[in-house]
C-alpha positions as CSV (number, residue, x, y, z in Angstrom):
1,K,0.1,0.0,0.0
2,A,3.0,2.4,0.3
3,G,2.2,5.3,-1.9
4,G,-1.3,5.7,-0.8
5,G,-3.2,4.7,-4.0
6,T,-6.1,6.6,-5.2
7,S,-8.9,4.1,-4.6
8,A,-9.5,4.8,-0.8
9,G,-12.8,6.2,0.1
10,K,-14.7,3.8,-2.2
11,S,-16.3,0.7,-1.8
12,R,-17.0,-1.3,-4.9
13,Q,-20.6,-2.3,-5.2
14,N,-20.2,-4.4,-8.2
15,A,-17.3,-6.7,-6.4
16,I,-18.7,-10.1,-5.4
17,K,-18.6,-10.9,-1.8
18,T,-16.9,-14.2,-1.7
19,A,-16.8,-16.5,1.1
20,V,-13.1,-15.9,1.7
21,I,-12.0,-12.2,2.0
22,A,-8.7,-10.4,3.0
23,M,-8.0,-7.5,5.0
24,D,-4.9,-5.1,5.1
25,C,-4.8,-2.1,7.4
26,E,-2.3,0.8,7.7
27,M,-1.6,2.4,10.8
28,V,-0.1,5.6,12.2
29,G,1.7,6.5,15.3
30,V,0.1,8.2,18.1
31,G,1.1,9.3,21.7
32,K,4.9,10.1,22.6
33,N,7.1,9.4,19.8
34,G,4.4,7.9,17.7
35,K,4.9,4.5,19.5
36,R,1.3,3.4,19.8
37,S,-0.5,2.6,16.5
38,M,-3.9,3.7,15.4
39,L,-6.0,2.6,12.5
40,A,-5.6,5.0,9.3
41,R,-6.7,2.8,6.4
42,C,-8.7,-0.3,6.1
43,S,-8.9,-2.4,2.8
44,I,-10.9,-5.5,2.1
45,V,-10.5,-7.6,-1.1
46,N,-12.5,-10.6,-2.2
47,F,-11.0,-14.0,-3.2
48,R,-10.4,-12.6,-6.6
49,G,-8.6,-9.6,-5.2
50,E,-11.4,-7.2,-6.2
51,V,-11.7,-4.4,-3.7
52,L,-14.7,-4.6,-1.5
53,Y,-13.7,-1.8,0.9
54,D,-11.1,0.7,1.0
55,K,-11.4,3.9,3.4
56,Y,-9.2,6.2,5.3
57,V,-10.1,6.5,9.0
58,E,-10.2,9.7,10.9
59,P,-7.7,9.3,13.8
60,M,-9.1,9.3,17.5
61,E,-6.0,10.9,18.7
62,R,-3.5,13.4,17.6
63,V,-1.1,11.6,15.1
64,T,2.6,12.1,15.9
65,D,4.0,9.9,13.3
66,Y,2.3,9.3,10.0
67,R,4.7,6.6,8.9
68,T,4.2,7.9,5.4
69,E,7.3,6.0,4.0
70,V,5.6,2.7,4.9
71,S,1.9,3.5,5.2
72,G,1.5,6.0,2.4
73,I,-0.7,8.0,4.7
74,T,-0.6,11.7,4.7
75,P,-2.3,14.5,7.0
76,E,-4.3,15.3,3.9
77,L,-5.6,11.9,3.3
78,L,-7.0,11.6,6.9
79,A,-8.6,15.2,6.7
80,G,-10.1,14.6,3.3
81,P,-13.8,14.3,2.5
82,D,-13.4,10.5,2.0
83,A,-12.2,9.7,5.6
84,V,-14.8,8.0,7.8
85,S,-14.8,8.0,11.5
86,F,-13.4,4.8,13.5
87,R,-16.8,3.7,14.5
88,Q,-18.3,4.2,11.0
89,C,-15.4,1.9,9.8
90,Q,-15.9,-0.6,12.5
91,K,-19.7,-1.1,11.6
92,E,-19.0,-1.2,7.9
93,V,-16.3,-3.8,8.3
94,A,-18.2,-5.8,10.8
95,S,-21.1,-6.0,8.2
96,L,-18.7,-7.2,5.4
97,L,-17.2,-9.9,7.8
98,E,-20.4,-11.4,8.8
99,R,-20.4,-15.0,7.6
100,R,-17.1,-14.9,5.8
101,V,-13.5,-16.3,6.4
102,L,-11.0,-13.6,6.9
């Protein structure tokens, strides 16, 4: 995911929700020296590699290390119109995971 990509913020309505899915999360650092990790992007693909979910997540704490070189995350991406709250992400992902193998 390094480099950020341009697809975040969009879930694919036409992608088939297969029984087996995969999830990848990008994290940013929070707290003193950015040592603690916080969710910044969540991506889910189906068995065929088609994107089911890919959204930036607004941090719940002040970010002290964006880890951009690894995560591709920048302040602009997390403050952009496509970023969702952690609670919204949690609900949407829980719905996608229901009755599926991760």
